[in-house]
Each structure stands twice: as structure tokens, then as C-alpha cells.
C-alpha positions in Angstrom: 74.1 79.7 172.2 71.0 81.1 170.5 70.9 80.1 166.7 68.7 82.2 164.3 67.9 81.6 160.5 65.2 83.1 158.5 64.6 79.8 156.8 64.2 77.9 160.0 61.2 78.3 162.3 60.4 81.8 160.9 63.8 83.0 162.5 62.8 81.9 166.1 65.8 81.4 168.2 66.9 78.0 169.2 69.8 76.6 171.6 70.6 73.0 171.5 72.5 73.6 174.6 69.1 73.9 176.4 68.3 70.4 175.6 71.6 68.7 175.9 70.7 66.4 178.7 67.7 65.0 177.0 69.8 64.8 173.9 72.3 62.7 175.3 69.7 60.3 176.7 67.1 60.2 173.9 68.5 61.0 170.6 71.0 58.0 170.2 68.4 56.3 168.1 69.8 55.2 164.9 69.4 51.4 164.0 72.9 49.5 163.2 71.9 49.5 159.6 72.1 53.3 159.4 75.8 53.1 160.2 76.6 49.8 158.8 75.8 51.3 155.2 78.4 53.8 155.5 81.0 51.3 156.7 80.1 48.9 153.9 81.3 51.6 151.6 84.7 51.5 153.0 84.1 54.6 155.0 84.8 55.4 158.7 87.0 52.6 158.9 90.4 51.5 160.4 93.3 53.8 158.9 91.0 56.8 158.3 90.8 60.0 160.0 87.3 61.3 160.3 85.8 64.5 161.3 82.0 64.5 162.2 80.7 68.1 162.2 77.5 69.1 164.0 78.3 66.2 166.2 75.9 67.0 168.9 76.5 64.5 171.7 78.8 62.6 169.4 76.2 60.1 168.3 77.9 59.1 164.8 81.4 58.7 166.2 80.3 56.6 169.2 78.1 54.4 167.1 80.8 54.0 164.5 83.8 53.8 166.8 83.8 49.9 166.4 84.8 50.3 162.6 88.3 51.6 163.7 88.7 55.0 162.3 90.2 57.7 164.3 87.5 60.4 165.2 87.2 64.1 165.7 83.8 65.6 166.5 82.9 69.5 166.5 79.8 71.3 167.3 79.0 74.9 168.0 77.2 73.9 171.3 79.5 74.0 174.4 76.9 71.8 176.2 76.6 69.3 173.6 80.4 68.8 173.3 80.4 68.5 177.1 77.8 65.6 176.9 79.7 64.1 174.2 82.9 64.2 176.1 81.1 62.5 179.2 79.6 59.7 177.0 82.6 59.0 175.1 84.7 58.7 178.4 81.9 56.4 179.9 82.4 54.2 177.1 86.4 54.5 177.1 86.3 55.8 173.6 89.3 58.0 172.4 87.3 60.7 170.4 88.6 64.2 170.2 85.7 66.8 170.6 85.9 70.5 170.1 83.5 73.6 170.2 83.5 75.3 166.9 81.1 76.2 164.1 81.5 74.3 160.8 82.2 77.5 159.0 85.1 78.4 161.5 86.8 74.9 161.8 90.5 75.5 162.1 92.5 72.3 160.9 95.5 72.1 158.4 94.4 71.3 154.7 94.1 67.6 153.9 93.7 66.7 157.6 90.7 64.1 157.1 90.0 61.3 154.9 86.3 61.6 155.6 84.0 64.1 157.0 80.5 63.2 158.1 77.4 65.5 158.7 74.4 63.7 160.1 71.0 65.6 160.7 72.8 68.8 160.7 73.7 70.0 157.2 70.9 72.2 156.4 72.0 74.4 159.4 75.1 75.3 157.5 76.1 78.4 155.4 76.8 76.5 152.1 78.9 79.2 150.8 81.2 79.1 153.2 81.2 75.4 154.7 81.5 73.7 151.3 84.9 75.2 150.5 86.0 74.8 154.0 85.2 71.1 154.1 87.1 70.7 150.8 90.0 72.2 152.1 89.9 69.9 155.0 89.8 66.9 153.1 92.7 64.9 151.3 92.5 64.7 147.3 89.8 62.1 146.9 88.4 62.3 150.4 84.7 62.0 151.0 82.0 64.2 152.6 79.1 61.8 153.9 75.7 63.6 154.7 73.4 61.5 156.7 69.6 62.1 157.7 66.7 60.4 159.1 63.1 61.6 160.2 59.9 60.1 161.1 57.4 60.1 158.4 54.1 61.7 159.8 51.9 61.0 156.9 52.3 57.4 157.4 52.9 57.2 161.2 49.7 58.1 163.4 52.0 58.5 166.4 54.5 60.9 164.7 51.8 62.8 163.1 49.9 63.3 166.4 53.2 64.2 168.2 54.0 66.9 165.6 50.5 68.3 165.9 51.0 68.6 169.6 54.4 70.5 169.1 52.7 72.8 166.6 49.9 73.5 169.1 52.7 75.1 171.5 55.1 76.1 168.9 53.3 77.0 165.9 56.5 78.7 164.0 58.2 75.2 164.1 59.2 74.2 160.7 60.3 70.8 161.5 57.0 69.2 161.1 55.5 67.5 157.8 58.7 65.8 156.6 58.2 64.1 153.2 60.6 61.2 151.9 63.4 63.1 149.7 67.0 62.2 149.0 69.6 64.2 150.8 69.9 67.8 149.3 73.1 68.7 148.0 73.6 72.5 147.4 74.6 73.6 144.0 77.9 75.2 145.1 79.1 71.6 146.1 79.5 70.7 142.4 82.6 72.8 142.2 84.4 71.0 144.7 82.8 67.5 144.9 81.2 64.8 142.6 78.6 62.7 144.1 79.6 58.9 144.1 76.9 57.2 146.1 73.3 58.2 147.2 70.4 56.1 148.7 67.4 56.4 150.7 65.2 53.9 152.4 62.4 53.3 155.1 63.0 51.6 158.5 61.0 51.2 161.6 62.8 52.7 164.9 61.8 51.1 168.3 60.6 53.3 171.2 59.0 53.2 174.6 56.5 55.7 175.5 59.2 57.2 177.7 61.8 57.5 175.0 59.5 58.5 172.4 58.5 61.4 174.5 62.0 62.2 175.4 63.0 62.0 171.7 60.1 64.7 170.6 61.4 66.7 173.8 64.8 66.8 172.7 63.8 68.2 169.3 64.3 71.8 168.1 60.6 72.6 168.3 60.2 71.7 171.9 63.4 71.5 174.1 65.6 73.7 172.2 63.2 76.6 171.8 60.1 76.5 173.9 59.9 78.3 177.1 60.3 76.0 180.2 56.5 76.5 181.3 55.3 75.6 177.7 57.7 72.3 177.7 56.0 71.3 181.0 52.5 71.6 179.3 53.5 70.1 176.2 55.2 67.2 178.0 52.0 66.4 180.2 49.8 66.4 177.2 52.2 64.3 175.1 52.6 61.8 177.8 48.8 61.5 178.3 48.4 61.1 174.6 51.0 58.2 174.7 49.2 56.4 177.5 46.3 55.7 175.1 48.7 53.8 172.8 47.9 50.1 172.7 51.4 49.0 173.7 54.6 50.3 175.1 56.5 48.8 172.3 56.3 51.7 169.7 57.6 51.2 166.2 58.0 54.5 164.5 58.3 54.5 160.9 61.3 56.6 159.6 62.9 57.5 156.4 66.8 57.5 156.0 68.9 59.0 153.2 72.6 59.4 152.6 74.8 61.0 150.0 78.5 60.4 149.5 80.4 63.5 147.8 83.9 62.9 146.6 86.4 65.8 146.7 87.3 66.6 143.1 
């Protein structure tokens, strides 16, 4: 389904369903440390019920499944959830998935010990979603907001890739990320207190193919460009990557996490 926001890409529509196949193949890129930091805080572990909102293809539940929590994943895109179910089944993982916007989730109050939101929190209507998430958490439950992005100012391959996206999609506002802590909206203070926050740099390995796929599966390309523009962008991007000295690409990323406890 098409999503619109005046604060994102100048209001240009995007649809994650259009890129679900590439998303499933190329967006599961988070290094183990990204998830281990969550588990080390005693979150998303055995004995806990966890809801992952904006789950996409189920990247967070599938990568944290080994820690023993009982997972449910939700996403507004039917195509993303279809891919999530396929991947979980292939990995013999018992994860529940449903199609729903975060603002319209329908569970009893206090259903979850932890709610995770990775790479998606800025898409939500905070005035609606913050009280909704607070109601879904048990007393003292935790909301974990996660984010990771490449750093174009300090990584030439990421910078050149962004410039190429902007050549074909100048309205894309996903370019130019600068290191920052996780953003927590002001309304969250009514329902939550921040108990932990951290951010750190890390190198993420790619091949030329997988970096091209990662970029193709971003909002500025596969989720919003016309098919003919995607084809032209991909041809030019692959040509650019063939000029890199090695197929072993290490792309600089910045990761951030905030843990909010329900008051």
C-alpha cells in the first residue's frame, strides 16, 4: 500500500510491498552485536512476550529468536508480512505475524513484556502510537527503539551510492544521515522513562551484489521509483561498484538504541 508523509520525501508515495523480495534477500544486514546489546540488557529473552512493530520481513524476531522470547511481528505491508512468514517457516521458527499499522494494533492491555521498533519509528504518528504501545505493555514493560544507518560523510561508497539515488529520485530525504542518538518524541515522557541509551559505529560487510541489493531495497529506490528508473539506476550503480578495488566491501554504519520503561 502507498504511504504518504509530508515530512518524508516531500510527500512522495512509497510502498514497501514493491520491494519486499529484495528486502527479504538484502536487508537482513545487522551484525550480531546489534542484537546482542539488546539481549545483554535482559530484553527479548526467554520468558518474555515481545511484539516487533514495523517488522518488515521479520528481521528482528528472526535474529533474536535464539534468545528464547515468544515473538509477534506486525507490519502495515501485506507483502512484507508474506515474506516474513516464508523466512520464518524456512528457518523453522514459531513467530506470529500479522498485518496492521502500529496505530491500529488490537491486543488486550498488558499483552507484552517488550515492544521493539527497528528502523521504523519515525514513520509512526506519535500522538497515536505512544499511548497505544504503553497500553500494550505490562507495568514496567520496555519499549526498545533501534536504528542503524550508513554514514555518507565518512564512507565514500555510501556517499556515491546516495548521490546516484538522488540523481534519479531528488525528493528522497533518506540521504545525508549524520550520527545522532535515537529520537524520542516529547509525548513519550507522559508514558515512559528512558532507562538506557547508547550509540556506536560499526562496519557492516557487503559484496558488490549485496550492497547494490541493499540500496535497491531502500525507500528511495525500490519502494518509490518507477520500474524503468530502477533499472537505469541499478545499471549505473553496478557499473560504479565494479570500479571498487575489492568485492569485500566494509561500509561504515552508525547504530543507536533507546530503552523506554513504561511508567
